[in-house]
C-alpha positions in Angstrom: -27.8 -12.4 17.1 -30.8 -13.5 15.1 -30.3 -15.8 12.1 -30.7 -14.4 8.5 -33.8 -16.6 7.9 -35.3 -15.2 11.2 -34.8 -11.6 9.9 -36.6 -12.5 6.7 -39.7 -13.5 8.5 -41.8 -10.7 9.9 -38.8 -8.4 10.3 -37.6 -5.6 7.8 -35.2 -6.9 5.2 -31.7 -5.5 5.3 -31.2 -2.9 2.5 -28.0 -3.6 0.6 -26.1 -1.7 -2.1 -23.7 -3.4 -4.5 -20.5 -1.9 -5.9 -19.0 -4.1 -8.5 -17.1 -3.0 -11.7 -17.9 -6.3 -13.5 -21.2 -5.9 -15.3 -22.1 -9.5 -15.5 -21.1 -10.4 -11.8 -23.0 -7.3 -10.6 -26.2 -8.4 -12.2 -25.7 -12.0 -11.1 -25.4 -10.7 -7.4 -28.5 -8.5 -7.8 -30.6 -11.4 -9.2 -29.4 -14.0 -6.7 -29.9 -11.7 -3.6 -33.4 -10.5 -4.9 -34.5 -14.1 -4.1 -33.2 -14.0 -0.4 -36.0 -13.4 2.2 -33.7 -11.3 4.4 -32.0 -8.9 1.8 -33.4 -6.1 -0.3 -30.9 -4.7 -3.1 -31.6 -0.9 -3.2 -28.8 0.2 -5.7 -25.9 -1.1 -7.7 -23.0 0.8 -8.8 -20.0 0.3 -11.1 -17.3 2.4 -9.2 -16.6 3.8 -5.7 -17.0 7.3 -6.6 -20.6 7.1 -8.0 -21.5 4.9 -5.0 -20.3 7.5 -2.4 -22.1 10.4 -4.1 -25.5 8.4 -3.7 -25.0 6.5 -0.5 -26.2 9.1 2.1 -29.5 9.6 0.3 -29.9 5.8 -0.4 -29.1 5.1 3.3 -28.6 1.3 3.1 -28.0 -0.9 6.0 -24.9 -2.3 4.2 -22.8 -2.2 1.1 -21.2 -5.2 -0.7 -18.2 -3.9 -2.5 -15.4 -5.6 -4.6 -11.9 -5.0 -3.2 -10.7 -4.5 -6.7 -12.8 -2.0 -8.5 -10.2 -1.4 -11.4 -9.6 2.2 -11.8 -10.1 4.8 -9.0 -10.7 3.9 -5.4 -10.5 0.4 -4.2 -13.2 -1.3 -1.9 -11.3 -0.9 1.3 -10.7 2.8 0.7 -14.3 3.3 -0.2 -15.5 1.6 2.8 -13.4 3.8 5.1 -14.6 6.8 3.2 -18.1 5.7 3.4 -17.8 5.2 7.2 -17.0 8.9 7.5 -20.4 9.7 6.0 -22.4 6.8 7.6 -20.4 5.6 10.6 -22.8 2.5 11.3 -23.0 1.2 7.7 -22.0 -2.5 7.4 -19.3 -3.0 4.8 -19.0 -6.4 3.1 -15.8 -6.7 1.2 -15.6 -9.2 -1.7 -12.2 -10.7 -2.7 -11.4 -12.8 -5.8 -8.3 -14.5 -4.4 -7.3 -15.8 -0.8 -5.8 -12.6 0.5 -5.1 -13.0 4.2 -3.4 -9.7 4.3 -6.6 -7.8 3.7 -7.5 -8.7 7.2 -5.0 -6.2 8.6 -5.7 -3.2 6.5 -8.2 -1.7 8.8 -7.5 0.4 11.9 -8.3 -1.8 14.8 -10.7 0.9 16.3 -12.6 0.7 12.9 -12.8 -3.0 12.6 -16.4 -3.4 13.9 -19.1 -3.7 11.3 -16.9 -5.1 8.5 -17.1 -8.6 6.8 -14.8 -10.2 4.3 -16.0 -12.8 1.7 -14.4 -14.7 -1.0 -16.5 -14.3 -4.3 -17.0 -18.2 -4.4 -18.8 -18.0 -1.2 -21.4 -15.6 -2.6 -22.9 -18.6 -4.5 -24.4 -19.4 -1.1 -26.5 -16.3 -0.5 -27.1 -17.4 3.1 -23.5 -17.1 3.8 -23.6 -13.6 2.3 -26.7 -12.7 4.3 -25.0 -14.0 7.4 -22.0 -11.8 6.8 -24.2 -8.8 6.1 -26.3 -9.3 9.3 -23.1 -9.7 11.4 -21.7 -6.5 10.0 -24.9 -4.7 10.5 -24.8 -5.7 14.3 -21.3 -4.2 14.3 -19.5 -7.6 14.4 -16.5 -8.8 12.3 -17.1 -11.6 10.0 -14.5 -13.5 7.9 -15.2 -16.0 5.2 -14.6 -19.7 5.9 -12.1 -19.9 3.1 -10.1 -17.0 4.5 -10.3 -18.8 8.0 -9.0 -22.0 6.4 -6.2 -20.1 4.9 -4.9 -19.3 8.3 -3.2 -21.3 11.0 -2.5 -20.4 14.7 0.8 -18.9 15.4 3.0 -21.3 17.6 3.4 -18.8 20.4 0.0 -17.3 20.1 -3.0 -17.4 22.5 -5.2 -19.6 20.2 -2.9 -22.6 20.9 -4.0 -22.3 24.6 -7.6 -23.4 23.4 -8.9 -26.8 23.4 -9.9 -28.3 20.0 -13.6 -27.6 20.7 -12.8 -24.1 21.8 -10.9 -23.5 18.7 -13.7 -24.9 16.6 -16.2 -22.6 18.3 -13.9 -19.6 17.9 -13.5 -20.2 14.1 -17.4 -20.3 13.8 -17.6 -17.0 15.7 -15.1 -15.6 13.2 -17.4 -16.8 10.5 -20.4 -15.0 11.9 -22.5 -17.8 13.3 -24.8 -17.0 16.2 -24.8 -19.2 19.4 -27.8 -21.1 18.0 -26.2 -21.8 14.5 -23.1 -22.9 16.2 -25.1 -25.3 18.4 -26.9 -26.7 15.3 -23.6 -27.0 13.2 -21.8 -28.7 16.1 -24.7 -30.8 17.2 -24.3 -29.7 20.6 -26.7 -28.0 23.2 -26.9 -24.3 23.2 -25.6 -24.3 27.0 -22.6 -26.1 25.9 -21.8 -23.4 23.2 -22.2 -20.6 26.0 -20.0 -22.6 28.2 -17.3 -22.9 25.5 -17.6 -19.4 24.5 -17.2 -18.2 28.2 -14.1 -20.4 28.7 -12.4 -19.2 25.4 -13.1 -15.6 26.4 -11.4 -16.2 29.7 -8.4 -18.1 27.9 -8.0 -15.2 25.5 -8.3 -12.5 28.1 -11.4 -11.0 26.5 -13.4 -8.6 28.6 -17.2 -8.7 28.6 -19.8 -6.5 30.1 -18.0 -3.3 30.7 -19.3 0.0 29.7 -17.9 1.1 26.3 -16.2 -2.1 25.8 -15.7 -3.5 22.3 -18.2 -6.4 21.7 -16.6 -9.7 23.0 -17.3 -11.3 19.6 -15.3 -8.4 17.9 -12.5 -8.9 20.4 -12.5 -12.5 19.7 -12.1 -12.1 15.9 -9.4 -9.5 16.3 -7.6 -11.8 18.7 -7.9 -14.7 16.2 -6.6 -12.5 13.4 -3.6 -11.4 15.4 -2.9 -14.9 16.7 -3.0 -16.7 13.3 -1.1 -16.3 10.2 -1.4 -17.5 6.5 -0.8 -21.0 6.1 2.5 -21.9 4.1 1.8 -22.4 0.4 
């Protein structure tokens, strides 16, 4: 998967709609993202109902939507309804709290193409662009703060992984490409490929079959099932 910066150089920007009921925060998002080379904000909305009425005509690549939209439909329900109209649209959910349970709200067969971000992370527009790009590529991306709020279940498959494999898995969950993982961990790209192939085998993830769910999506789903919220 290409990096967000690469997408912004010589490639079409990702068209993004924003759905946020807080006027100040919505304007802040629009202004911040307008400066990002990989993203173009094509519409903003205050509620799910008005967004849904316009989304097919607008045809964005993705939508950034607050989970809590006040009155009316919430962000998760809106994303599911939007997927009925635009099955491939990327949905990036924003949360204002660490809500691990939000990761289990989607039907497993509908999980691809979603991302989950804490609002504090949106201060880093590269993180938002990475989440959007991953969701556009029909992956699943989880905010690093939500990852940090989880721990492997004692009897789960994640405990079978080596510390390095677990580290690589957590970066896959956060939407990092192989090249970005190599850069972040200061290891060779070939080493990243080796660790990924090994953790796929350890987790029983199938790759390469016709119609298979993308192995990165499978890895995120295994991670979510095999981990739990850290004790308070």
